Backbone of each chain as ProteinMPNN parsed JSONL, in Angstrom:
{"seq_chain_A": "ELKVEQNPLFLSMQEGKNYTIYCNYSTTSDRLYWYRQDPGKSLESLFVLLSNGAVKQEGRLMASLDTKARLSTLHITAAVHDLSATYFCAVDRASGTYKYIFGTGTRLKVLA", "coords_chain_A": {"N_chain_A": [[63.151, -11.222, -40.561], [63.669, -14.298, -42.162], [62.878, -14.894, -45.478], [61.345, -16.533, -48.257], [59.954, -15.986, -51.261], [57.643, -16.816, -53.754], [56.374, -16.211, -57.006], [54.173, -16.583, -59.766], [51.651, -17.923, -57.447], [49.905, -19.748, -58.423], [49.627, -21.146, -61.644], [48.292, -21.385, -64.738], [48.636, -22.626, -67.869], [48.789, -22.746, -71.461], [49.698, -25.508, -73.524], [52.799, -25.355, -75.226], [53.324, -22.696, -74.757], [55.381, -20.067, -73.262], [56.753, -19.3, -70.022], [57.607, -17.667, -66.904], [58.701, -18.347, -63.632], [59.119, -16.72, -60.551], [61.445, -16.238, -57.904], [62.04, -14.772, -54.943], [64.281, -13.913, -52.334], [65.387, -13.452, -48.915], [67.662, -14.084, -47.534], [71.269, -14.184, -47.098], [72.423, -16.095, -48.552], [74.315, -17.669, -51.148], [73.494, -19.754, -52.587], [71.049, -21.526, -54.349], [68.168, -23.551, -54.793], [66.13, -25.552, -56.891], [63.119, -27.398, -56.864], [60.899, -30.026, -57.83], [57.583, -31.11, -57.279], [55.309, -33.664, -57.492], [51.784, -34.355, -57.187], [51.058, -35.716, -54.022], [53.533, -36.84, -53.817], [57.128, -36.98, -53.167], [59.875, -34.588, -53.024], [61.672, -33.661, -55.903], [64.892, -33.064, -56.961], [65.78, -30.432, -59.083], [67.496, -28.273, -60.005], [70.667, -26.944, -59.023], [71.972, -24.014, -57.993], [74.833, -22.293, -57.661], [76.231, -19.912, -57.568], [76.492, -16.355, -58.194], [74.93, -15.322, -61.167], [74.734, -17.847, -62.172], [73.512, -20.261, -64.446], [71.361, -22.819, -65.331], [70.239, -25.5, -67.38], [67.738, -27.804, -68.319], [66.212, -29.741, -70.479], [63.093, -28.399, -71.125], [63.225, -26.544, -69.147], [64.8, -23.818, -67.551], [66.975, -22.399, -65.247], [68.022, -19.569, -63.349], [70.255, -17.42, -61.462], [70.51, -14.513, -59.559], [72.353, -13.172, -57.296], [72.789, -10.665, -56.261], [70.456, -9.231, -56.611], [68.964, -10.948, -55.197], [67.338, -12.917, -56.391], [65.849, -15.515, -58.211], [65.038, -17.196, -61.234], [62.792, -19.404, -62.889], [62.468, -20.595, -65.935], [60.13, -21.587, -68.309], [59.95, -23.239, -71.287], [58.019, -23.597, -74.161], [55.792, -25.171, -73.027], [54.744, -28.414, -71.883], [52.288, -30.959, -71.117], [53.336, -32.762, -69.25], [54.9, -31.257, -67.563], [53.313, -30.289, -65.607], [52.999, -29.671, -62.236], [54.049, -28.954, -58.832], [56.307, -26.394, -58.154], [59.129, -25.647, -56.267], [61.317, -23.235, -54.876], [64.326, -23.016, -52.961], [66.447, -21.854, -50.345], [69.562, -21.781, -48.563], [69.727, -21.168, -45.043], [72.086, -20.084, -44.218], [74.992, -19.925, -46.188], [75.885, -23.097, -47.367], [74.922, -24.576, -45.23], [72.817, -26.275, -45.505], [70.353, -26.023, -44.366], [67.403, -25.533, -45.232], [65.256, -22.941, -46.422], [62.14, -22.945, -47.698], [60.315, -21.792, -50.55], [56.956, -20.632, -51.19], [55.91, -22.164, -53.138], [54.921, -22.884, -56.505], [52.135, -23.705, -58.19], [51.803, -25.378, -61.062], [49.88, -25.771, -63.928], [49.546, -27.305, -66.932], [47.752, -26.945, -69.773], [46.257, -28.989, -72.226]], "CA_chain_A": [[62.678, -12.581, -40.769], [64.133, -14.877, -43.412], [61.716, -15.219, -46.304], [61.48, -16.906, -49.656], [58.637, -15.76, -51.857], [57.52, -17.186, -55.149], [55.177, -15.804, -57.722], [52.857, -16.65, -59.131], [51.367, -19.1, -56.642], [49.217, -20.665, -59.328], [49.873, -20.809, -63.035], [47.643, -22.256, -65.7], [49.126, -22.186, -69.166], [48.533, -23.62, -72.587], [50.852, -26.192, -74.082], [53.507, -24.603, -76.254], [53.606, -21.327, -74.31], [56.525, -19.825, -72.384], [56.43, -18.542, -68.826], [58.679, -17.595, -65.916], [58.374, -18.339, -62.208], [60.086, -15.893, -59.857], [61.735, -16.591, -56.518], [62.767, -13.722, -54.227], [64.652, -14.386, -51.016], [65.964, -12.396, -48.071], [68.896, -14.506, -46.869], [72.496, -13.794, -47.799], [72.966, -17.296, -49.173], [74.6, -17.6, -52.576], [73.077, -21.009, -53.184], [69.607, -21.648, -54.483], [67.796, -24.865, -55.293], [64.776, -25.715, -57.406], [62.583, -28.744, -56.726], [59.578, -30.322, -58.383], [56.804, -32.047, -56.478], [54.054, -34.139, -58.054], [50.784, -34.55, -56.116], [51.203, -36.884, -53.168], [54.892, -37.38, -53.916], [58.197, -36.243, -52.506], [60.529, -33.531, -53.788], [62.705, -34.08, -56.851], [65.834, -31.973, -57.218], [65.892, -30.032, -60.491], [68.677, -27.458, -60.264], [71.46, -26.382, -57.944], [72.615, -22.79, -58.469], [75.826, -22.11, -56.6], [76.918, -18.625, -57.571], [75.829, -15.275, -58.921], [75.01, -15.471, -62.61], [74.629, -19.255, -62.577], [72.38, -20.629, -65.297], [71.311, -24.261, -65.591], [69.121, -25.854, -68.25], [67.438, -29.219, -68.481], [64.999, -29.857, -71.284], [62.324, -27.181, -71.316], [63.37, -25.716, -67.962], [66.063, -23.131, -67.378], [66.992, -21.648, -63.997], [69.115, -18.61, -63.231], [70.395, -16.854, -60.132], [71.108, -13.188, -59.392], [72.475, -13.046, -55.842], [72.743, -9.251, -55.869], [69.033, -8.91, -56.54], [68.325, -12.023, -54.407], [66.261, -13.337, -57.28], [66.059, -16.615, -59.131], [63.92, -17.426, -62.138], [62.657, -20.708, -63.528], [61.796, -20.302, -67.193], [59.555, -22.749, -68.974], [59.87, -23.008, -72.738], [57.119, -24.495, -74.907], [55.31, -26.085, -71.985], [54.016, -29.642, -72.201], [51.454, -31.393, -69.995], [54.148, -33.472, -68.257], [55.515, -30.308, -66.644], [52.343, -29.953, -64.555], [53.515, -30.057, -60.916], [54.343, -27.787, -57.996], [57.729, -26.093, -58.183], [59.607, -24.926, -55.091], [62.697, -22.813, -54.74], [64.783, -23.096, -51.576], [67.77, -21.302, -50.089], [70.152, -22.065, -47.258], [69.682, -20.082, -44.062], [73.411, -19.506, -44.409], [75.599, -20.723, -47.241], [76.508, -24.373, -47.075], [74.42, -25.225, -44.012], [71.776, -27.235, -45.881], [69.121, -25.79, -43.597], [66.704, -24.829, -46.279], [63.985, -22.246, -46.324], [61.452, -23.171, -48.965], [59.301, -20.846, -50.986], [55.55, -21.019, -51.047], [55.554, -23.092, -54.201], [54.106, -22.444, -57.645], [51.416, -24.849, -58.753], [51.71, -25.209, -62.506], [49.018, -26.683, -64.667], [49.681, -27.089, -68.365], [46.534, -27.416, -70.426], [46.469, -29.484, -73.589]], "C_chain_A": [[63.15, -13.077, -42.14], [62.941, -15.337, -44.236], [62.14, -15.647, -47.685], [60.089, -16.821, -50.258], [58.66, -16.111, -53.341], [56.286, -16.527, -55.738], [55.296, -16.203, -59.17], [52.714, -17.889, -58.245], [50.709, -20.184, -57.485], [49.448, -20.199, -60.76], [49.213, -21.849, -63.92], [48.037, -21.771, -67.082], [48.836, -23.224, -70.242], [49.824, -24.314, -72.997], [51.483, -25.316, -75.159], [53.882, -23.185, -75.855], [54.834, -21.287, -73.396], [56.065, -19.063, -71.15], [57.6, -18.603, -67.856], [58.101, -17.556, -64.508], [59.496, -17.589, -61.491], [60.224, -16.316, -58.396], [62.597, -15.487, -55.907], [63.079, -14.207, -52.822], [65.385, -13.296, -50.238], [67.242, -12.825, -47.354], [70.101, -14.03, -47.665], [73.14, -14.988, -48.499], [73.253, -17.068, -50.647], [74.286, -18.921, -53.257], [71.557, -21.06, -53.225], [69.284, -22.944, -55.192], [66.358, -24.822, -55.821], [64.377, -27.182, -57.312], [61.232, -28.811, -57.428], [58.888, -31.304, -57.458], [55.509, -32.38, -57.211], [53.081, -34.429, -56.916], [50.992, -35.839, -55.34], [52.594, -37.484, -53.152], [55.89, -36.513, -53.165], [58.787, -35.189, -53.45], [61.633, -34.11, -54.661], [63.598, -32.89, -57.145], [65.924, -31.707, -58.717], [67.221, -29.325, -60.762], [69.338, -27.037, -58.962], [72.209, -25.193, -58.524], [73.543, -22.316, -57.373], [76.51, -20.751, -56.598], [76.129, -17.607, -58.38], [76.025, -15.466, -60.428], [74.882, -16.899, -63.099], [73.371, -19.474, -63.397], [72.466, -22.139, -65.545], [70.084, -24.536, -66.464], [68.988, -27.354, -68.325], [66.125, -29.31, -69.233], [64.344, -28.506, -71.481], [62.417, -26.213, -70.139], [64.761, -25.098, -67.909], [65.974, -22.276, -66.119], [68.196, -20.73, -63.972], [69.103, -17.994, -61.849], [71.09, -15.508, -60.192], [71.175, -12.938, -57.887], [72.419, -11.591, -55.38], [71.301, -8.785, -55.723], [68.275, -9.89, -55.652], [67.102, -12.55, -55.148], [66.714, -14.524, -58.125], [64.823, -16.754, -60.009], [63.973, -18.854, -62.656], [61.828, -20.472, -64.777], [61.361, -21.599, -67.858], [59.392, -22.406, -70.449], [58.983, -24.06, -73.385], [56.574, -25.591, -74.0], [54.575, -27.295, -72.559], [53.301, -30.117, -70.941], [52.27, -32.036, -68.875], [54.843, -32.54, -67.268], [54.556, -29.877, -65.527], [52.811, -30.537, -63.225], [53.587, -28.792, -60.073], [55.855, -27.608, -57.941], [58.086, -25.223, -56.98], [61.031, -24.45, -55.318], [63.049, -22.878, -53.251], [66.167, -22.485, -51.473], [68.25, -21.767, -48.726], [69.921, -20.887, -46.326], [71.013, -19.34, -44.058], [74.138, -20.458, -45.343], [76.231, -22.013, -46.728], [75.982, -25.096, -45.856], [73.406, -26.316, -44.314], [70.567, -27.172, -44.958], [68.259, -24.892, -44.476], [65.481, -24.078, -45.773], [63.337, -22.392, -47.691], [60.494, -22.03, -49.273], [57.917, -21.451, -50.843], [55.116, -22.034, -52.09], [54.726, -22.426, -55.286], [53.461, -23.685, -58.243], [51.165, -24.579, -60.219], [50.789, -26.252, -63.115], [49.125, -26.326, -66.143], [48.499, -27.751, -69.051], [46.816, -27.83, -71.86], [45.688, -28.655, -74.601]], "O_chain_A": [[63.044, -12.37, -43.141], [62.093, -16.084, -43.747], [63.154, -15.193, -48.216], [59.164, -17.501, -49.816], [59.579, -15.746, -54.073], [55.286, -16.314, -55.052], [56.384, -16.169, -59.745], [53.55, -18.792, -58.287], [50.933, -21.377, -57.28], [49.461, -19.001, -61.042], [49.532, -23.036, -63.859], [47.79, -20.615, -67.424], [48.664, -24.411, -69.964], [50.913, -23.764, -72.833], [50.787, -24.628, -75.905], [54.675, -22.539, -76.54], [55.264, -22.299, -72.843], [55.115, -18.282, -71.208], [58.469, -19.468, -67.963], [57.145, -16.833, -64.228], [60.675, -17.792, -61.783], [59.25, -16.698, -57.746], [63.745, -15.293, -56.307], [62.24, -14.843, -52.184], [65.926, -12.352, -50.814], [67.846, -12.023, -46.64], [69.958, -13.529, -48.781], [74.269, -14.897, -48.982], [72.513, -16.351, -51.321], [74.751, -19.183, -54.366], [70.875, -20.689, -52.269], [70.019, -23.386, -56.076], [65.495, -24.145, -55.264], [65.156, -28.082, -57.625], [60.533, -27.812, -57.593], [59.516, -32.214, -56.917], [54.71, -31.494, -57.513], [53.508, -34.718, -55.798], [51.09, -36.919, -55.923], [52.813, -38.528, -52.537], [55.55, -35.468, -52.611], [58.257, -34.938, -54.532], [62.426, -34.94, -54.216], [63.115, -31.826, -57.534], [66.118, -32.624, -59.515], [67.978, -29.731, -61.643], [68.679, -26.808, -57.948], [73.0, -25.353, -59.454], [73.096, -21.975, -56.278], [77.302, -20.469, -55.699], [75.226, -17.951, -59.143], [77.131, -15.735, -60.897], [74.914, -17.148, -64.304], [72.306, -18.942, -63.084], [73.516, -22.659, -65.922], [69.04, -23.902, -66.314], [69.978, -28.084, -68.387], [65.062, -28.999, -68.696], [64.983, -27.568, -71.957], [61.758, -25.174, -70.138], [65.763, -25.757, -68.184], [65.019, -21.52, -65.941], [69.256, -21.061, -64.502], [68.094, -18.029, -61.145], [72.147, -15.378, -60.81], [70.185, -12.542, -57.273], [72.045, -11.313, -54.241], [70.975, -8.029, -54.808], [67.09, -9.698, -55.379], [65.998, -12.617, -54.609], [67.814, -14.532, -58.677], [63.706, -16.466, -59.581], [65.044, -19.433, -62.838], [60.633, -20.186, -64.696], [62.12, -22.564, -67.953], [58.771, -21.404, -70.803], [59.172, -25.259, -73.183], [56.857, -26.775, -74.183], [53.886, -27.206, -73.575], [53.661, -29.726, -69.83], [51.947, -31.881, -67.697], [55.329, -32.998, -66.234], [54.962, -29.173, -64.602], [52.997, -31.747, -63.101], [53.237, -27.703, -60.529], [56.592, -28.567, -57.709], [57.442, -24.21, -56.71], [61.854, -25.171, -55.882], [62.17, -22.803, -52.392], [66.968, -22.584, -52.403], [67.454, -22.102, -47.85], [69.92, -19.737, -46.764], [71.055, -18.119, -43.912], [73.919, -21.668, -45.292], [77.01, -22.006, -45.775], [76.531, -26.129, -45.472], [73.159, -27.185, -43.479], [69.847, -28.157, -44.795], [68.377, -23.667, -44.459], [64.785, -24.503, -44.852], [63.912, -22.011, -48.71], [59.942, -21.394, -48.375], [57.741, -22.6, -50.437], [54.082, -22.685, -51.945], [53.934, -21.522, -55.019], [54.139, -24.588, -58.733], [50.414, -23.672, -60.58], [50.906, -27.448, -62.85], [48.835, -25.201, -66.551], [48.278, -28.955, -68.926], [47.507, -27.137, -72.606], [45.747, -28.929, -75.8]]}, "seq_chain_B": "DAGVTQSPTHLIKTRGQHVTLRCSPISGHKSVSWYQQVLGQGPQFIFQYYEKEERGRGNFPDRFSARQFPNYSSELNVNALLLGDSALYLCASSSSGGALLFGPGTRLTVL", "coords_chain_B": {"N_chain_B": [[72.052, -47.522, -56.911], [70.405, -47.295, -53.766], [68.048, -44.805, -52.877], [67.215, -42.251, -50.478], [65.542, -43.714, -47.821], [62.415, -44.181, -46.166], [60.34, -44.975, -43.372], [57.302, -45.576, -41.551], [55.262, -45.642, -44.605], [52.719, -44.556, -44.525], [50.748, -43.379, -41.783], [48.457, -43.512, -39.171], [47.331, -41.827, -36.385], [46.021, -41.032, -33.107], [45.049, -38.063, -31.316], [47.34, -37.026, -28.807], [48.834, -39.306, -28.77], [52.027, -40.963, -29.395], [54.612, -40.871, -31.883], [56.983, -42.494, -34.005], [59.201, -41.939, -36.554], [61.168, -43.193, -39.236], [64.335, -43.12, -40.944], [66.662, -43.737, -43.531], [69.689, -42.662, -44.796], [71.174, -41.894, -48.023], [73.671, -44.153, -49.087], [76.816, -43.518, -47.728], [76.329, -40.873, -47.194], [76.467, -38.622, -44.527], [74.899, -36.84, -43.266], [71.665, -36.025, -42.108], [68.484, -34.665, -42.574], [65.374, -33.386, -41.376], [62.102, -32.548, -42.443], [58.945, -30.9, -42.289], [55.975, -31.005, -44.078], [53.126, -29.399, -44.472], [49.909, -29.753, -45.912], [49.608, -28.082, -48.95], [51.576, -26.238, -48.485], [55.05, -25.11, -48.386], [57.883, -27.192, -47.52], [58.986, -27.29, -44.072], [61.803, -26.713, -42.088], [62.93, -29.006, -39.647], [64.888, -30.561, -38.131], [68.469, -31.065, -38.212], [71.036, -33.408, -38.545], [74.397, -34.404, -38.147], [76.926, -36.697, -38.328], [75.908, -37.9, -36.004], [75.436, -35.808, -34.325], [73.385, -33.071, -33.315], [72.862, -30.496, -35.545], [71.261, -28.442, -36.106], [68.11, -26.87, -35.452], [64.758, -26.353, -36.166], [61.933, -24.097, -35.857], [60.196, -25.578, -33.906], [58.14, -27.186, -31.432], [59.154, -28.629, -28.21], [58.087, -31.111, -28.212], [58.868, -32.397, -30.407], [61.519, -34.451, -31.336], [64.707, -35.855, -32.192], [67.126, -38.238, -33.378], [70.337, -39.517, -34.375], [71.849, -42.419, -35.564], [74.773, -44.646, -35.215], [75.055, -45.81, -37.754], [74.209, -43.843, -39.366], [71.505, -43.679, -39.909], [68.271, -42.373, -38.969], [65.909, -41.244, -36.509], [62.768, -39.669, -36.058], [60.911, -38.347, -33.514], [57.708, -37.693, -32.228], [55.872, -36.41, -29.668], [52.786, -36.449, -27.749], [50.736, -35.953, -29.758], [49.17, -33.575, -31.901], [46.307, -32.342, -33.735], [47.259, -30.608, -35.661], [49.707, -31.617, -36.309], [49.469, -33.268, -38.396], [50.752, -34.143, -41.448], [53.102, -34.331, -44.207], [56.061, -35.919, -43.63], [59.327, -35.389, -44.298], [62.445, -36.782, -45.031], [65.853, -36.083, -45.605], [69.015, -36.451, -47.223], [72.426, -35.442, -47.627], [75.324, -34.636, -49.572], [78.523, -33.094, -49.757], [78.345, -30.056, -51.502], [76.182, -30.686, -53.111], [72.596, -30.85, -53.699], [70.006, -31.168, -51.214], [68.71, -34.396, -50.972], [65.692, -35.915, -51.148], [63.679, -38.294, -49.336], [60.871, -40.577, -49.837], [58.954, -39.833, -48.03], [56.835, -39.765, -45.08], [53.49, -40.019, -44.517], [51.614, -38.592, -42.129], [48.698, -38.85, -40.326], [46.686, -37.34, -37.985], [44.107, -38.026, -35.864]], "CA_chain_B": [[72.11, -47.216, -55.488], [69.139, -46.926, -53.175], [67.98, -43.432, -52.426], [66.811, -42.101, -49.091], [64.367, -44.533, -47.529], [61.678, -43.788, -44.971], [59.255, -45.866, -42.967], [56.412, -46.19, -42.538], [54.807, -44.772, -45.678], [51.555, -43.862, -43.99], [50.538, -43.629, -40.365], [47.301, -42.829, -38.588], [47.392, -41.803, -34.929], [45.039, -40.168, -32.465], [45.624, -37.003, -30.504], [47.946, -37.417, -27.546], [49.741, -40.441, -28.945], [53.423, -40.741, -29.757], [54.953, -41.498, -33.146], [58.397, -42.557, -34.38], [59.416, -42.067, -37.986], [62.524, -43.651, -39.469], [64.948, -42.686, -42.196], [68.026, -44.156, -43.836], [70.207, -41.782, -45.845], [71.903, -42.511, -49.123], [74.927, -44.725, -48.621], [77.931, -42.582, -47.785], [75.913, -39.561, -46.687], [76.524, -38.616, -43.075], [73.971, -35.821, -42.752], [70.239, -36.277, -42.292], [67.624, -33.542, -42.185], [63.931, -33.667, -41.333], [61.235, -31.436, -42.805], [57.508, -31.116, -42.207], [55.235, -30.306, -45.121], [51.682, -29.361, -44.319], [49.255, -29.72, -47.214], [49.482, -26.775, -49.588], [52.667, -25.341, -48.099], [56.393, -25.602, -48.608], [58.452, -27.896, -46.365], [59.574, -26.501, -42.994], [62.952, -27.392, -41.474], [62.745, -29.427, -38.253], [66.177, -30.926, -37.531], [69.578, -31.546, -39.017], [72.052, -34.163, -37.818], [75.618, -34.76, -38.872], [77.795, -37.531, -37.49], [75.188, -38.179, -34.761], [75.248, -34.604, -33.526], [72.4, -32.133, -33.827], [73.512, -29.321, -36.117], [70.302, -27.359, -36.25], [66.738, -27.158, -35.075], [63.834, -25.328, -36.62], [61.009, -23.529, -34.882], [59.224, -26.598, -33.534], [58.105, -27.362, -29.972], [59.977, -29.701, -27.642], [57.454, -32.416, -28.461], [59.606, -32.979, -31.525], [62.905, -34.776, -31.036], [65.293, -36.751, -33.192], [68.479, -38.711, -33.097], [70.994, -40.201, -35.479], [72.551, -43.612, -35.087], [76.12, -44.808, -35.784], [75.007, -46.136, -39.189], [73.701, -42.598, -39.954], [70.054, -43.637, -39.98], [67.742, -41.384, -38.026], [64.523, -41.317, -36.062], [62.085, -38.457, -35.622], [59.873, -38.664, -32.551], [56.778, -36.616, -31.895], [55.041, -36.767, -28.516], [51.546, -35.696, -27.509], [50.324, -35.503, -31.086], [48.063, -32.646, -32.097], [45.748, -32.414, -35.08], [48.112, -29.816, -36.535], [50.924, -32.358, -36.677], [49.184, -34.009, -39.618], [51.609, -33.577, -42.487], [54.075, -35.214, -44.836], [57.357, -35.739, -43.002], [60.343, -35.713, -45.288], [63.827, -36.935, -44.602], [66.759, -35.805, -46.713], [70.428, -36.557, -46.928], [73.195, -34.57, -48.494], [76.77, -34.707, -49.611], [79.074, -31.754, -49.945], [78.214, -29.42, -52.805], [74.964, -31.038, -53.829], [71.326, -30.475, -53.093], [69.366, -32.166, -50.363], [67.967, -35.414, -51.708], [64.606, -36.269, -50.244], [63.039, -39.595, -49.376], [59.473, -40.57, -50.284], [58.115, -39.208, -47.015], [55.849, -40.483, -44.278], [52.291, -39.19, -44.358], [51.044, -38.781, -40.797], [47.363, -38.301, -40.094], [46.317, -37.354, -36.57], [42.649, -37.906, -35.745]], "C_chain_B": [[70.745, -46.828, -54.975], [69.201, -45.472, -52.758], [67.703, -43.383, -50.94], [65.546, -42.933, -48.868], [63.741, -44.087, -46.218], [60.615, -44.84, -44.662], [58.59, -45.319, -41.719], [56.03, -45.194, -43.63], [53.65, -43.908, -45.211], [51.354, -44.275, -42.541], [49.318, -42.855, -39.904], [47.386, -42.961, -37.074], [46.256, -40.943, -34.395], [45.748, -39.137, -31.6], [46.17, -37.538, -29.19], [48.918, -38.582, -27.67], [51.147, -39.98, -29.341], [53.696, -41.435, -31.08], [56.466, -41.454, -33.359], [58.492, -42.803, -35.879], [60.891, -42.383, -38.216], [63.029, -43.295, -40.861], [66.337, -43.285, -42.327], [68.541, -43.304, -44.984], [70.833, -42.594, -46.973], [73.252, -43.001, -48.595], [76.07, -43.729, -48.808], [77.606, -41.184, -47.312], [75.837, -39.601, -45.171], [75.54, -37.632, -42.446], [72.542, -36.2, -43.087], [69.472, -35.061, -41.796], [66.178, -33.992, -42.227], [63.156, -32.389, -41.639], [59.786, -31.866, -42.634], [56.835, -30.335, -43.323], [53.742, -30.463, -44.893], [51.067, -29.164, -45.701], [49.129, -28.294, -47.739], [50.592, -25.793, -49.264], [54.014, -25.933, -48.482], [56.91, -26.317, -47.368], [59.074, -26.927, -45.367], [60.664, -27.333, -42.304], [62.67, -27.729, -40.016], [64.096, -29.651, -37.582], [67.2, -31.219, -38.612], [70.58, -32.247, -38.114], [73.216, -34.452, -38.741], [76.506, -35.52, -37.916], [77.217, -37.676, -36.072], [74.987, -36.958, -33.872], [74.2, -33.686, -34.176], [73.123, -30.873, -34.307], [72.538, -28.153, -36.303], [68.912, -27.821, -35.908], [65.874, -26.009, -35.552], [62.907, -24.901, -35.498], [59.879, -24.513, -34.583], [59.276, -26.811, -32.024], [58.93, -28.556, -29.524], [59.338, -31.082, -27.78], [58.153, -33.158, -29.61], [61.046, -33.242, -31.082], [63.413, -35.735, -32.1], [66.632, -37.243, -32.691], [69.015, -39.39, -34.34], [71.856, -41.306, -34.911], [73.928, -43.748, -35.747], [76.118, -45.165, -37.266], [74.394, -44.991, -40.003], [72.203, -42.597, -40.203], [69.541, -42.732, -38.866], [66.306, -41.705, -37.667], [64.031, -39.925, -35.705], [60.954, -38.898, -34.705], [59.003, -37.445, -32.292], [55.871, -37.12, -30.779], [53.759, -35.947, -28.491], [51.002, -35.09, -28.791], [49.11, -34.589, -31.049], [47.541, -32.796, -33.518], [46.646, -31.708, -36.088], [49.421, -30.48, -36.919], [50.696, -33.208, -37.922], [49.925, -33.365, -40.778], [52.364, -34.704, -43.158], [55.429, -34.914, -44.201], [58.428, -36.278, -43.935], [61.711, -35.783, -44.636], [64.704, -36.693, -45.822], [68.186, -36.052, -46.278], [71.193, -35.731, -47.948], [74.658, -34.948, -48.459], [77.27, -33.328, -49.992], [78.868, -31.264, -51.374], [76.945, -29.709, -53.553], [73.735, -30.547, -53.119], [70.898, -31.546, -52.097], [68.583, -33.114, -51.253], [66.941, -36.007, -50.768], [64.119, -37.698, -50.442], [61.582, -39.452, -49.773], [58.512, -39.969, -49.274], [57.254, -40.2, -46.253], [54.658, -39.551, -44.09], [51.636, -39.543, -43.035], [49.686, -38.099, -40.737], [47.036, -38.446, -38.618], [44.822, -37.087, -36.471], [42.236, -37.462, -34.347]], "O_chain_B": [[70.0, -46.119, -55.651], [70.244, -44.965, -52.345], [67.929, -44.359, -50.225], [64.597, -42.852, -49.648], [64.432, -43.673, -45.287], [60.073, -45.494, -45.553], [59.244, -44.662, -40.909], [56.434, -44.032, -43.581], [53.603, -42.704, -45.462], [51.738, -45.369, -42.128], [49.169, -41.674, -40.216], [47.499, -44.066, -36.543], [45.611, -40.214, -35.148], [46.899, -39.32, -31.205], [45.555, -38.385, -28.542], [49.731, -38.815, -26.776], [51.407, -38.801, -29.582], [53.092, -42.465, -31.38], [57.139, -40.507, -32.951], [57.927, -43.765, -36.399], [61.758, -41.904, -37.485], [62.26, -43.185, -41.816], [67.096, -43.336, -41.36], [67.903, -43.227, -46.033], [70.995, -43.81, -46.878], [73.886, -42.347, -47.767], [76.265, -43.176, -49.89], [78.51, -40.389, -47.055], [75.222, -40.498, -44.595], [75.377, -37.606, -41.226], [72.242, -36.638, -44.197], [69.771, -34.503, -40.74], [65.805, -34.866, -43.01], [63.497, -31.304, -41.167], [59.443, -33.035, -42.81], [57.093, -29.144, -43.498], [53.176, -31.537, -45.101], [51.642, -28.488, -46.554], [48.608, -27.413, -47.055], [50.562, -24.647, -49.712], [54.111, -27.103, -48.854], [56.418, -26.068, -46.267], [59.615, -25.887, -45.744], [60.46, -28.504, -41.982], [62.233, -26.878, -39.242], [64.412, -29.007, -36.581], [66.87, -31.565, -39.746], [70.93, -31.741, -37.048], [73.053, -34.707, -39.934], [76.806, -35.045, -36.821], [77.941, -37.588, -35.08], [74.425, -37.069, -32.782], [74.136, -33.546, -35.397], [73.896, -30.265, -33.566], [72.939, -27.032, -36.615], [68.571, -28.996, -36.048], [66.212, -24.84, -35.366], [63.077, -25.293, -34.344], [58.734, -24.287, -34.974], [60.326, -26.638, -31.405], [59.351, -29.382, -30.334], [59.974, -32.097, -27.499], [58.037, -34.376, -29.751], [61.705, -32.364, -30.524], [62.627, -36.35, -32.82], [67.189, -36.734, -31.718], [68.265, -39.784, -35.233], [72.514, -41.13, -33.886], [74.221, -43.055, -36.721], [77.079, -44.857, -37.97], [74.098, -45.154, -41.187], [71.67, -41.59, -40.672], [70.276, -42.373, -37.946], [65.586, -42.354, -38.426], [64.759, -39.113, -35.135], [60.132, -39.732, -35.085], [59.492, -36.323, -32.155], [55.187, -38.132, -30.931], [53.66, -34.895, -29.124], [50.829, -33.876, -28.898], [48.167, -34.792, -30.285], [48.235, -33.308, -34.396], [46.78, -32.15, -37.229], [50.161, -29.966, -37.758], [51.638, -33.804, -38.445], [49.745, -32.18, -41.058], [52.288, -35.864, -42.752], [55.891, -33.774, -44.235], [58.433, -37.451, -44.306], [62.074, -34.951, -43.804], [64.339, -37.057, -46.94], [68.528, -35.883, -45.107], [70.665, -35.371, -48.999], [75.166, -35.493, -47.48], [76.512, -32.497, -50.493], [79.179, -31.969, -52.335], [76.651, -29.04, -54.543], [73.815, -29.909, -52.07], [71.371, -32.681, -52.14], [67.881, -32.689, -52.171], [67.285, -36.539, -49.713], [64.141, -38.238, -51.548], [61.105, -38.344, -50.017], [57.379, -39.631, -49.619], [56.984, -41.31, -46.711], [54.795, -38.442, -43.573], [51.16, -40.662, -42.846], [49.552, -36.918, -41.058], [47.102, -39.544, -38.065], [44.331, -36.057, -36.933], [41.046, -37.311, -34.074]]}, "name": "protein", "num_of_chains": 2, "seq": "ELKVEQNPLFLSMQEGKNYTIYCNYSTTSDRLYWYRQDPGKSLESLFVLLSNGAVKQEGRLMASLDTKARLSTLHITAAVHDLSATYFCAVDRASGTYKYIFGTGTRLKVLADAGVTQSPTHLIKTRGQHVTLRCSPISGHKSVSWYQQVLGQGPQFIFQYYEKEERGRGNFPDRFSARQFPNYSSELNVNALLLGDSALYLCASSSSGGALLFGPGTRLTVL"}
C-alpha cells in the first residue's frame, strides 16, 4: 500500500524556536511537494523538490529531500505566529503523474 | 492571471441528492485534478483529466464521475449523496514540472 506519513501530527511551539517536520513515503517517486493550509482555506504550494538531495528555502522554512531514505523534512527556523497552519507533504504515485498521495498533515501552532 | 476557480463556494444537499461542482484551470493548463478533503485529513485523489481524457481515478465509488470540456474546464458529479460525502472538494491544475495549484475549493455539506 502506498503511504505518506508525517510526524508529528500536532506541534505546539514557542515563537523563536526551531523545529522539524518529517515526511516518510513508500512510493518510488523522486518528486515531493510541501503545501500549507490555513483553517477553512485551500492548499498553498510551498516547495517542489524534484531530485535526491534537493533543498529549497523560503523565509523561515527550509525543505529537503532524500529519495534513498524516502524522507523529506520541513525545518522551521525561529518560528513566528504567522507560520501557524497545517502543513502537508505529498508525493506522486509515480513520477510525473501528478496523482498525489498526501500525508496526514502536521498542525502547527506557534505560541507568542 | 486568475488562478484556479471553483463554483459554488458552499453547497448544502440532502442524502440521495445529486451535486455538480465546477472548476476552471489556470489559463494554459490542460490538466485538471479533483481531490476530496474530509475534515482533519489530507486530500484524497479522485480524478485526473488531461485534454478531455480521464488519466486516472482514485478509490472512489461509481457515484463519482467527472468530465473535462474543450476549454479545459471540468465538472465533478456525485450521485446519491451520502453523509460521508461531506467534505471540501478541491480542483487543481498543473503545468509540466510544477506543483499542482489548487483552487479555493467547494465545501459540500450533506444533511
